[in-house]
TIVO-501122 format. One line per 10 residues: number of its first residue (from 1); their letters; for each residue x, y, z of C-alpha. Coordinates in nm, 2 decimals. Last residue first. Layout:
# residues N
NUM> a> X Y Z; ...
This chain:
# residues 152
152> pgeklrltyt> -0.26 1.33 1.99; -0.46 1.05 2.16; -0.81 0.94 2.27; -0.86 0.57 2.29; -1.14 0.36 2.14; -1.15 0.52 1.79; -1.38 0.32 1.58; -1.29 0.29 1.23; -1.53 0.15 0.97; -1.44 -0.06 0.67
142> hgslkagkke> -1.70 -0.15 0.40; -1.76 -0.47 0.23; -1.73 -0.69 -0.08; -1.69 -0.45 -0.38; -1.56 -0.67 -0.67; -1.22 -0.65 -0.81; -1.18 -0.71 -1.18; -0.90 -0.46 -1.26; -1.16 -0.20 -1.36; -1.33 -0.26 -1.03
132> flrgvtagrg> -1.01 -0.16 -0.85; -0.98 0.15 -1.08; -1.34 0.25 -0.99; -1.26 0.20 -0.62; -0.99 0.47 -0.67; -1.25 0.74 -0.62; -1.17 0.86 -0.26; -0.80 0.79 -0.30; -0.73 1.15 -0.42; -0.81 1.29 -0.08
122> hithhfyafe> -1.07 1.16 0.16; -1.29 0.85 0.16; -0.99 0.63 0.17; -0.93 0.32 -0.02; -0.93 -0.06 0.03; -0.79 -0.36 -0.15; -0.82 -0.73 -0.05; -0.63 -0.96 -0.28; -0.75 -1.33 -0.30; -0.59 -1.65 -0.42
112> vgakkfeeia> -0.22 -1.55 -0.38; 0.02 -1.78 -0.57; 0.33 -1.58 -0.51; 0.36 -1.50 -0.89; -0.01 -1.39 -0.90; 0.04 -1.15 -0.61; 0.35 -1.01 -0.77; 0.17 -0.94 -1.10; -0.12 -0.78 -0.89; 0.16 -0.55 -0.72
102> relmkvaaip> 0.30 -0.46 -1.06; -0.06 -0.35 -1.19; -0.11 -0.14 -0.87; 0.23 0.02 -0.90; 0.16 0.10 -1.27; -0.17 0.27 -1.18; 0.00 0.48 -0.92; 0.28 0.57 -1.15; 0.04 0.68 -1.42; -0.13 0.91 -1.17
92> hgpevfwagq> 0.19 1.11 -1.11; 0.10 1.47 -1.05; 0.04 1.45 -0.67; 0.31 1.23 -0.50; 0.22 0.86 -0.49; 0.05 0.68 -0.20; -0.06 0.33 -0.12; -0.04 0.21 0.24; -0.15 -0.15 0.31; -0.33 -0.38 0.07
82> nviltgksem> -0.42 -0.72 0.24; -0.28 -1.02 0.06; -0.43 -1.37 0.08; -0.29 -1.73 0.06; -0.56 -1.99 0.12; -0.43 -2.30 0.29; -0.70 -2.32 0.55; -0.99 -2.09 0.49; -1.10 -1.89 0.79; -0.75 -1.80 0.89
72> dfdmlwtfyg> -0.68 -1.67 0.56; -0.30 -1.71 0.51; -0.08 -1.40 0.51; 0.08 -1.15 0.28; 0.08 -0.79 0.40; 0.08 -0.51 0.14; 0.26 -0.19 0.04; 0.24 0.05 -0.25; 0.49 0.34 -0.26; 0.54 0.67 -0.43
62> iirgdlrati> 0.77 0.94 -0.55; 1.11 0.76 -0.46; 1.39 0.96 -0.64; 1.60 0.77 -0.90; 1.50 0.97 -1.20; 1.13 0.91 -1.10; 1.11 0.62 -0.86; 0.78 0.43 -0.79; 0.82 0.19 -0.51; 0.67 -0.17 -0.44
52> mrfigaknlt> 0.66 -0.29 -0.09; 0.61 -0.62 0.08; 0.53 -0.71 0.44; 0.51 -1.08 0.51; 0.83 -1.22 0.36; 0.98 -1.27 0.71; 1.25 -0.99 0.61; 0.97 -0.76 0.52; 0.80 -0.82 0.85; 1.12 -0.73 1.03
42> emsefdprfr> 1.16 -0.43 0.81; 0.81 -0.31 0.87; 0.85 -0.36 1.25; 1.16 -0.13 1.24; 0.98 0.12 1.01; 0.71 0.19 1.26; 0.57 0.51 1.12; 0.49 0.77 1.37; 0.19 1.01 1.27; -0.06 1.00 1.55
32> rqesieiqeq> -0.38 0.87 1.40; -0.67 1.10 1.29; -0.58 1.08 0.92; -0.68 1.39 0.72; -0.63 1.20 0.40; -0.39 1.45 0.24; -0.21 1.53 0.56; -0.12 1.18 0.63; -0.02 1.11 0.27; 0.22 1.40 0.28
22> aalrelaewn> 0.38 1.27 0.59; 0.40 0.91 0.44; 0.60 1.06 0.15; 0.86 1.21 0.36; 0.87 0.90 0.59; 0.93 0.69 0.27; 1.22 0.90 0.16; 1.39 0.89 0.51; 1.32 0.52 0.56; 1.46 0.39 0.23
12> geigemqitl> 1.78 0.23 0.35; 1.61 -0.08 0.48; 1.25 -0.09 0.39; 1.28 -0.33 0.10; 1.21 -0.28 -0.27; 1.01 -0.44 -0.55; 1.01 -0.20 -0.85; 0.84 0.06 -1.06; 1.08 0.27 -1.26; 1.00 0.61 -1.42
2> gm> 1.26 0.80 -1.62; 1.63 0.74 -1.61
């Protein structure tokens, strides 16, 4: 079977995705409580807003690349995507690149004008900005997180 990169929905994939998301949470030392909201993802997926590409190796999900598609509220009629979670099990860098390439193809097919990518400063994602730049993306800002409420 080998490696397959494909668009998929959330329904029926929750268990495999939660297993991967837990690995991602540990890798990036995320401060948020780990509790994926698969029901909301499924609702947004059915509405065409939340999208996901998976990487499967011999049928088993080894990675995901997600995004939200929306209109830019500051530029009427401009379709944009904001990258969501992107994770692949260690040892599969080619799958990660192939997911990004497939996502960009999907953005173009949908008529997206701008794609906004981000990466963590911890874990393997810390250097992925170079890959974005290699694909033609330009650094346009930095994202800062301000925790306003203490939690687990």
